C-alpha positions in Angstrom: -21.8 18.8 -2.0 -21.0 17.2 1.3 -22.2 18.3 4.7 -19.2 20.6 5.5 -19.4 22.3 2.2 -23.3 22.7 2.7 -22.8 24.3 6.1 -20.0 26.7 4.8 -22.3 27.6 1.8 -25.3 28.3 4.2 -22.9 30.5 6.5 -21.9 32.5 3.4 -25.6 33.0 2.6 -26.5 33.9 6.2 -23.6 36.5 6.4 -25.0 38.1 3.3 -28.5 38.1 4.5 -27.8 39.3 8.1 -25.0 41.7 7.5 -24.8 42.4 3.7 -21.3 41.3 3.6 -19.7 38.8 1.2 -17.3 36.0 2.2 -16.1 32.8 0.5 -16.3 29.2 1.8 -12.5 29.4 2.4 -13.1 32.0 5.2 -15.5 29.7 7.0 -13.9 27.5 9.6 -15.8 24.5 11.0 -14.9 21.5 13.2 -16.6 18.5 14.5 -18.0 18.5 18.0 -17.2 15.9 20.4 -20.0 13.3 21.0 -20.5 14.3 24.8 -21.3 17.9 23.7 -24.4 19.3 22.2 -24.3 19.6 18.4 -22.6 18.0 15.4 -20.6 20.8 13.8 -19.2 24.0 15.1 -18.6 27.3 13.1 -15.8 29.4 14.6 -17.0 33.1 14.5 -13.9 34.9 15.8 -12.5 35.5 12.2 -15.8 37.4 11.4 -15.4 39.8 14.2 -13.3 42.6 12.5 -15.3 42.2 9.2 -18.7 42.5 11.0 -17.8 44.9 13.7 -19.4 42.6 16.3 -18.3 40.4 19.1 -17.8 36.7 18.2 -20.4 35.6 20.8 -23.2 37.9 19.3 -22.3 36.7 15.8 -22.6 33.1 17.0 -26.1 33.8 18.4 -27.4 35.7 15.3 -25.8 33.2 12.9 -27.2 30.2 14.7 -30.8 31.6 15.0 -30.8 32.3 11.2 -29.5 28.9 10.1 -32.0 27.1 12.5 -35.0 29.2 11.2 -34.1 29.4 7.5 -32.0 26.2 6.7 -33.8 22.7 6.6 -30.5 21.0 7.3 -30.0 22.7 10.8 -32.4 21.6 13.6 -31.1 23.4 16.5 -28.0 25.6 17.7 -26.2 26.9 20.8 -23.7 29.7 21.0 -20.8 29.1 23.4 -17.9 31.7 23.8 -17.7 32.6 20.0 -18.5 29.1 18.7 -21.8 28.5 16.8 -22.7 24.9 17.6 -25.0 23.4 15.0 -27.2 20.2 15.1 -28.0 18.5 11.9 -31.7 17.5 11.7 -32.9 14.1 11.0 -34.5 15.2 7.8 -31.1 15.9 6.3 -29.9 12.4 7.1 -33.0 10.7 5.8 -32.6 12.6 2.5 -28.9 11.8 2.4 -29.9 8.0 2.9 -32.1 8.2 -0.1 -29.1 9.6 -2.3 -26.9 6.7 -1.3 -29.3 4.1 -2.2 -29.7 5.6 -5.6 -26.0 5.4 -6.3 -24.3 2.1 -6.5 -20.9 3.7 -6.9 -21.3 5.8 -3.9 -18.0 7.5 -3.0 -16.6 7.8 -6.4 -15.4 11.2 -7.3 -15.6 12.6 -10.9 -12.8 12.6 -13.1 -10.1 15.4 -12.4 -8.2 15.1 -15.6 -5.0 14.0 -14.0 -3.0 10.8 -14.7 -1.1 9.0 -12.1 1.4 6.1 -12.7 1.7 3.7 -9.8 4.7 1.3 -9.7 4.5 -1.6 -7.5 5.7 -5.3 -7.1 8.8 -5.1 -9.3 10.1 -8.4 -8.4 13.4 -10.1 -9.4 13.0 -13.2 -11.6 15.4 -15.4 -9.4 13.0 -16.3 -6.7 9.1 -16.4 -6.0 7.3 -13.6 -4.4 7.3 -13.5 -0.5 5.7 -11.8 2.3 7.6 -8.5 1.7 6.2 -8.6 -1.9 2.8 -9.2 -0.5 2.9 -5.9 1.4 4.3 -4.1 -1.6 1.5 -5.3 -3.9 -1.3 -4.7 -1.5 0.0 -1.1 -0.8 0.4 -0.4 -4.6 -2.9 -2.0 -5.8 -4.8 -0.2 -2.9 -3.2 3.1 -3.6 -4.0 2.8 -7.3 -7.6 2.0 -6.5 -8.0 4.8 -4.1 -6.5 7.3 -6.6 -9.0 6.0 -9.1 -11.8 6.6 -6.7 -10.5 10.2 -6.1 -10.9 10.9 -9.7 -7.4 10.3 -11.2 -6.9 8.3 -14.4 -4.5 5.6 -13.0 -1.9 3.3 -14.8 -0.6 0.4 -12.8 2.9 -0.7 -13.8 5.8 -2.7 -12.7 9.5 -3.0 -13.6 10.6 -6.6 -13.6 14.3 -7.0 -12.7 15.2 -9.7 -15.2 18.8 -9.1 -15.7 21.9 -9.0 -13.6 24.2 -11.4 -11.8 21.4 -12.4 -9.4 19.5 -13.9 -12.3 22.6 -15.6 -13.6 23.2 -17.3 -10.1 19.9 -19.2 -10.5 20.7 -20.1 -14.1 24.2 -21.3 -13.3 23.1 -23.4 -10.3 20.4 -25.1 -12.6 23.0 -25.8 -15.1 25.3 -27.3 -12.4 22.7 -29.1 -10.3 19.4 -29.2 -12.1 19.7 -32.3 -14.2 17.2 -30.8 -16.7 14.5 -30.4 -14.0 11.4 -28.3 -15.2 8.2 -27.2 -13.5 6.4 -30.0 -15.3 8.9 -32.8 -14.2 9.1 -31.6 -10.7 5.5 -30.5 -10.2 6.8 -27.1 -8.7 5.5 -23.7 -9.8 8.1 -22.3 -12.1 9.0 -19.3 -9.7 9.5 -21.7 -6.9 11.8 -23.9 -9.0 14.0 -21.1 -10.0 14.1 -19.8 -6.4 15.3 -23.3 -5.3 18.4 -22.9 -7.5 19.0 -19.4 -6.2 19.3 -21.0 -2.8 21.4 -23.8 -4.3 23.8 -21.3 -5.7 24.3 -19.7 -2.3 24.8 -23.0 -0.6 27.6 -23.8 -3.2 29.1 -20.4 -2.7 29.1 -20.7 1.0 30.7 -24.1 1.0 33.5 -22.8 -1.2 33.9 -19.7 0.9 34.0 -21.8 4.0 37.0 -23.7 2.7 38.8 -20.5 1.6 38.4 -19.0 5.2 40.8 -21.7 6.5 43.5 -20.7 3.8 46.7 -18.8 4.6 45.5 -15.9 2.3 42.2 -15.6 4.3 44.3 -15.4 7.6 46.3 -12.6 6.1 43.2 -10.7 5.0 41.7 -11.1 8.4 45.0 -10.0 10.2 45.1 -6.9 8.1 41.6 -5.9 9.1 42.4 -6.7 12.8 45.3 -4.4 12.7 43.0 -1.5 12.1 42.3 -0.6 15.7 39.7 2.0 15.1 37.5 -0.1 12.9 37.8 -3.2 15.2 37.0 -1.0 18.3 33.8 0.2 16.6 32.9 -3.4 15.8 33.5 -4.6 19.2 31.1 -2.0 20.5 28.6 -2.8 17.9 28.7 -6.5 18.9 28.5 -5.6 22.6 25.3 -3.7 22.0 23.9 -6.7 20.2 24.6 -8.8 23.3 27.1 -10.8 21.3 30.5 -11.9 22.5 33.2 -9.7 21.2 36.1 -12.3 21.5 38.3 -13.4 18.6 35.9 -15.9 17.2 33.0 -13.3 17.1 35.2 -10.8 15.2 36.4 -13.4 12.8 32.9 -14.5 12.1 31.9 -10.7 11.6 34.8 -10.2 9.2 34.0 -13.1 6.9 30.3 -12.4 7.0 30.0 -8.7 6.9 33.2 -7.3 5.7 34.7 -9.5 3.2 32.1 -11.7 1.7 31.3 -9.4 -1.2 35.0 -8.8 -2.0 35.7 -12.6 -1.9 32.9 -13.2 -4.4 34.1 -10.6 -6.8 37.7 -11.4 -6.6 38.3 -14.9 -5.5 35.2 -17.0 -5.9 35.4 -19.5 -8.6 31.6 -20.0 -8.8 31.3 -16.3 -8.5 33.4 -15.7 -11.5 31.3 -18.3 -13.5 28.1 -16.2 -12.7 29.9 -13.0 -13.7 31.1 -14.6 -17.0 27.5 -15.9 -17.6 26.3 -12.2 -17.1 29.0 -11.1 -19.7 27.8 -13.6 -22.2 24.2 -12.6 -21.7 25.2 -9.1 -22.4 27.1 -10.1 -25.4 23.9 -11.9 -26.7 25.4 -15.5 -26.5 22.7 -17.7 -27.9 22.9 -20.6 -25.3 22.9 -18.3 -22.4 20.0 -16.2 -23.8 17.9 -19.2 -24.4 18.4 -20.5 -21.0 17.5 -17.1 -19.7 14.2 -16.9 -21.7 13.3 -20.5 -20.6 13.8 -19.9 -16.9 12.2 -16.4 -16.9 9.3 -18.0 -18.7 8.9 -20.4 -15.8 9.1 -17.4 -13.2 6.5 -15.3 -15.2 3.9 -18.1 -15.2 4.4 -18.5 -11.5 4.1 -14.9 -10.8 0.9 -14.6 -12.9 -0.7 -17.4 -10.7 0.3 -15.6 -7.4 -1.0 -12.1 -8.7 -4.2 -13.8 -9.8 -4.9 -15.4 -6.3 -3.7 -12.2 -4.6 -6.0 -10.2 -6.8 -3.7 -7.5 -8.2 -3.2 -6.5 -11.7 -1.1 -4.3 -14.0 -1.7 -2.1 -17.2 1.9 -2.5 -18.4 5.0 -4.5 -17.6 8.4 -2.9 -18.1 11.5 -5.2 -18.3 14.9 -4.1 -17.1 16.3 -6.1 -20.0 14.6 -3.8 -22.3 14.9 -0.5 -20.6 18.3 -0.4 -19.0 20.0 1.3 -21.9 17.5 4.2 -22.0 19.0 5.9 -19.0 22.5 5.4 -20.2 21.6 7.2 -23.4 19.9 9.9 -21.7 22.9 10.6 -19.5 25.3 10.5 -22.4 23.1 13.0 -24.4 23.0 15.3 -21.3 26.7 14.9 -20.8 27.5 16.1 -24.3 25.8 19.5 -23.7 28.0 22.4 -23.1 26.5 23.0 -19.7 25.6 19.5 -18.4 24.3 18.5 -15.1 26.6 15.5 -15.1 30.5 15.4 -15.2 33.2 12.9 -15.7 35.8 12.0 -13.0 39.5 11.1 -13.9 38.7 7.4 -13.9 36.1 7.9 -16.7 33.0 7.4 -14.4 30.1 9.8 -14.7 28.6 11.7 -11.7 26.2 14.4 -10.6 26.8 16.8 -7.7 23.7 17.0 -5.5 25.3 18.5 -2.5 23.5 21.8 -2.8 20.4 19.8 -2.4 21.9 18.2 0.9 22.3 14.8 -1.0 25.8 14.2 -2.1 27.6 13.3 -5.3 26.1 10.3 -7.1 27.6 8.2 -9.9 25.3 7.5 -12.8 27.8 5.6 -15.2 30.7 3.3 -14.1 34.1 3.9 -15.4 33.4 1.2 -18.0 30.3 3.0 -19.2 27.6 0.6 -17.8 24.5 1.7 -16.0 23.7 1.9 -12.3 20.3 1.3 -10.7 19.6 5.0 -10.6 20.4 5.3 -14.3 18.0 2.6 -15.2 15.3 4.3 -13.3 15.9 7.6 -15.1 15.4 5.8 -18.3 12.3 3.9 -17.2 10.6 7.1 -15.9 11.2 8.7 -19.3 9.7 5.8 -21.2 6.7 6.0 -18.8 6.3 9.6 -19.7 6.4 8.9 -23.3 3.7 6.2 -22.9 1.3 8.0 -20.4 2.2 11.7 -20.2 1.4 11.4 -16.4 1.0 14.3 -14.1 2.1 12.2 -11.1 4.1 9.0 -10.4 4.0 6.9 -7.3 6.9 4.4 -6.5 5.9 1.6 -4.0 9.3 0.5 -2.6 10.8 -0.4 0.8 12.2 2.1 3.1 15.8 1.0 2.6 15.6 2.9 -0.8 14.5 6.1 0.7 17.8 7.9 -0.2 17.7 6.5 -3.8 14.4 8.1 -4.5 15.5 11.4 -3.1 18.3 11.3 -5.5 16.2 10.0 -8.5 13.6 12.8 -8.0 16.2 15.4 -7.8 18.0 14.2 -11.1 14.6 14.0 -12.9 13.8 17.6 -11.8 17.2 18.8 -13.0 16.7 17.0 -16.3 13.6 19.1 -16.7 11.0 16.4 -16.5 7.6 18.2 -15.9 6.2 15.4 -13.5 9.4 15.3 -11.3 8.0 17.7 -8.7 4.9 15.3 -8.4 6.9 12.1 -7.7 6.3 10.2 -4.5 8.1 7.4 -2.8 5.5 5.4 -1.0 8.0 3.9 1.4 7.1 1.0 3.7 8.7 -0.9 6.6 9.8 -4.4 6.8 7.1 -7.1 7.3 7.7 -10.4 9.1 6.2 -13.3 10.7 6.2 -13.9 14.4 8.8 -16.6 13.7 11.4 -13.8 12.6 13.2 -12.3 9.7 13.5 -13.5 6.1 16.4 -14.2 4.0 16.0 -15.2 0.4 19.4 -16.4 -0.3 19.2 -18.7 2.6 15.8 -20.1 1.7 14.1 -18.7 4.9 11.7 -16.5 3.1 7.8 -16.7 4.0 6.6 -17.5 0.5 3.5 -15.7 -0.8 1.7 -18.7 -2.2 2.4 -20.8 1.0 1.2 -17.9 3.2 -2.1 -17.4 1.4 -2.7 -21.1 1.3 -1.9 -21.5 5.0 -4.4 -18.7 5.9 -7.1 -20.3 3.7 -6.6 -23.7 5.6 -7.0 -22.0 8.9 -10.2 -20.1 7.8 -11.5 -23.5 6.4 -11.0 -25.2 9.6 -12.4 -22.6 11.7 -15.5 -22.6 9.4 -15.9 -26.3 9.5 -15.6 -26.3 13.3 -18.4 -23.8 13.5 -20.6 -25.6 10.9 -21.9 -22.3 9.8 -21.9 -23.2 6.1 -23.4 -26.6 6.2 -25.7 -27.1 3.2 -23.7 -25.0 0.7 -21.9 -26.7 -2.2 -18.1 -27.2 -1.9 -17.6 -24.5 -4.6 -19.7 -22.0 -2.7 -17.7 -22.9 0.6 -14.3 -22.5 -1.2 -15.3 -19.1 -2.6 -16.3 -17.9 0.8 -13.2 -19.3 2.5 -10.9 -17.6 -0.1 -12.6 -14.3 0.2 -12.3 -14.4 4.1 -8.6 -15.7 3.9 -7.5 -13.0 1.5 -9.6 -10.4 3.3 -7.9 -11.3 6.6 -4.4 -11.0 5.0 -5.1 -7.8 3.2 -6.7 -6.0 6.2 -4.1 -7.0 8.7 -1.5 -5.7 6.5 -2.9 -2.5 5.2 -4.5 -1.3 8.6 -0.9 -0.5 9.5 0.6 2.8 8.4 3.0 2.0 5.4 6.1 3.5 7.1 5.9 1.4 10.0 7.6 -2.0 10.2 5.2 -4.8 11.3 4.7 -8.4 12.5 2.2 -10.4 10.6 0.3 -12.8 12.9 -1.7 -15.2 10.6 -3.9 -16.7 13.4 -4.7 -13.3 14.7 -5.7 -12.1 11.4 -8.6 -14.4 11.0 -10.2 -13.8 14.3 -13.9 -12.7 14.2 -13.5 -10.1 17.0 -11.0 -7.1 17.1 -9.5 -5.0 14.3 -9.6 -7.8 11.7 -10.8 -8.4 8.0 -13.4 -11.0 9.1 -14.7 -8.7 11.7 -15.3 -6.1 8.9 -16.7 -8.8 6.5 -19.1 -10.1 9.2 -20.7 -6.7 9.4 -21.5 -6.9 5.7 -22.7 -10.4 6.2 -25.1 -9.1 8.8 -26.4 -6.5 6.2 -27.3 -9.4 3.9 -28.8 -11.4 6.7 -31.1 -8.5 7.3 -32.3 -8.5 3.7 -32.8 -12.2 3.7 -34.9 -12.1 6.8 -36.9 -9.3 5.5 -37.9 -11.5 2.6 -39.4 -13.9 4.9 -41.4 -11.5 6.8 -45.0 -10.6 5.9 -45.1 -6.8 6.0 -44.7 -4.0 3.5 -42.3 -1.1 3.6 -43.8 2.3 4.5 -42.5 5.9 4.4 -40.1 6.9 7.2 -39.9 10.7 6.3 -40.8 11.7 10.1 -38.6 8.9 11.7 -36.6 10.0 14.7 -33.1 8.6 14.5 -31.4 6.6 17.3 -28.1 7.8 18.3 -26.4 4.6 16.9 -28.3 5.2 13.6 -27.1 8.7 13.4 -23.5 7.6 14.0 -23.8 5.1 11.2 -25.1 7.7 8.7 -22.2 10.1 9.7 -19.8 7.4 9.0 -21.4 6.6 5.6 -21.5 10.3 4.8 -17.8 10.8 5.5 -16.8 8.1 3.0 -16.1 10.4 0.0 -13.9 12.6 2.3 -12.0 9.5 3.5 -11.2 8.7 -0.1 -9.8 12.2 -0.9 -7.7 12.1 2.3 -6.3 8.7 1.6 -5.5 9.6 -1.9 -3.8 12.8 -0.9 -1.5 11.0 1.7 -1.2 7.9 -0.5 -2.4 6.1 2.7 -4.5 2.8 2.4 -4.6 2.5 6.2 -7.2 5.4 6.1 -9.6 3.2 4.2 -8.9 0.0 6.4 -9.5 1.8 9.5 -12.6 3.6 8.0 -14.2 0.3 7.2 -13.4 -1.1 10.7 -15.0 1.9 12.3 -18.1 1.6 10.1 -18.4 -2.0 10.8 -17.9 -1.6 14.6 -20.8 1.1 14.4 -23.1 -1.5 12.5 -22.2 -4.4 15.0 -23.3 -2.1 17.8 -26.5 -1.3 16.0 -27.2 -4.9 15.4 -26.9 -5.6 19.0 -28.7 -2.6 20.4 -31.7 -2.2 18.0 -34.4 -4.6 16.9 -34.0 -4.1 13.1 -37.1 -5.6 11.8 -39.7 -4.6 14.4 -43.2 -5.5 13.3 -44.8 -3.0 15.6 -42.7 -0.2 14.0 -43.0 -0.4 10.4 -41.5 3.1 9.6 -38.5 2.2 11.8 -38.0 -1.3 10.2 -38.2 0.3 6.7 -35.6 2.8 7.7 -33.3 0.3 9.2 -33.7 -2.0 6.2 -32.6 1.0 3.8 -29.8 2.0 6.3 -28.3 -1.6 6.1 -28.4 -1.4 2.4 -26.5 1.8 2.6 -23.9 0.3 4.9 -23.6 -2.7 2.5 -22.9 -0.5 -0.4 -20.4 1.6 1.4 -18.6 -1.3 2.9 -18.6 -3.2 -0.4 -17.2 -0.2 -2.3 -14.6 0.9 0.4 -13.4 -2.6 1.0 -12.9 -3.2 -2.8 -10.5 -0.3 -2.9 -7.9 -2.1 -0.9 -8.9 -5.4 -2.6 -11.2 -7.0 -0.1 -14.2 -8.8 -1.3 -17.3 -9.5 0.7 -18.9 -12.7 1.2 -22.7 -13.0 1.7 -22.3 -15.6 4.4 -19.5 -16.7 6.7 
């Protein structure tokens, strides 16, 4: 029972004893009292006035006196305008500290009997993981761990997008330009090597497209577009807003980049046609295409595995689009065959669902040739997961450009009668970039995940060596510390931001020891360990501190530690790892203040020293457990 529940329970007992009336905990309203006012928690007595036939101020006076006299937890009270302000006695906090020290899993909630599937990462196999994937993975992993701590049985999964024309682009480019290059012969990670050929394809396509743009046919297409005055006027306005010139050259560039590029790829491009033919051969099971696909995907999977390992994320099951994409199609066709189906066919043979009554629109689920859409594949994959796990909830960690997609998906799942549909959640997140700007995979300007992690590691190593704080440790021990600090810096900097917000990642700022950073939090833990090491060199024994009077900074720390289980529940309810990141920052900040304000191991105050040693242990346990929920590991030294 946490302190709020204990207060509510005591209030219920007091109402029974004082007025012979029964109330439930739900009827008791309490709130935290600002630090500048007397007390810790306030009980609002206005709701009891009618039930008890007394003025709120009188109830506050009588209730406060009873609780202070009869409840060990309450040390003092004051009644102010119908609010019963209660002060929590030091005895309660000292008893609570003892409970924390006896529980190495402090904060963990009991199992609640519900299962949650969390999908995250879900990359394409045509390129390595980048900074955007890092945010996705960190949000997904942290959300899963927080849900576990809140009592859920959690299954971490991903759907690997291992089929489609984008995969064929890398394969075709390797055939054309690779000369048999392999990860072994090149010394490159497999996912990096495949990503290199994805960029090569785009360069070859752009070269072909550039030549076509000078053709007579291209001029005709451009002329037809320019003749549409309404469309051109809208574009001119758009270009002007972006502070770009709206002259003929700018319009021409806009047309060929933003209007006609995909159409050219699909209808005119020679290399585009080769890629689409390769996809058709893959779907037909052509052996040489399938063999190349298996080989290059194998390279990618080994690369992904290494990145996931260093990033510290894991999965319970991997789903592959190549194995699941037909499931949704079969489900749609089965539903369509019913006399009263939620789907319908249009004259061209395509299959749709009408969601206008849900303020969404009509959505195509099968093309006229019978092939699946992304939404169809997601329907099928959701069904397979329910077969595997019978989950109560499902969380999709996907960027905010897919917000509409998931509204449609969840609505379709509900209309298909899936029992978990009402408990599906899209953990939507904004774009993340470096200070140098946006990323573009096809142009080879992505911020590679492996390179970013290594770069932060090198920065941490340099800072550490400049400070000479780890002299005397082995190289292996130093590497372990630097890696924990580097990854802690990366994870904290990304996860402290609310997921829906876009963000700029500043690698240098992330490793600073001051401010709202991972190293600042880790340094608080390091200080708790330094206290333990220093105690071992001291020549005094621990004594009882049952009558110790807390300093304000010590009480603040214990209040933060006490609130940890509640923070877990809130973060789980809102699917918000930022709650945990900001919690550990505030706890670390309170401990740093304590470190600077109080002599921790005072030989002239053995009771105080004994208490502070134990309180430091409780802070260490809480920081260790809470940081682990968002994938941050604590070093003993920095």
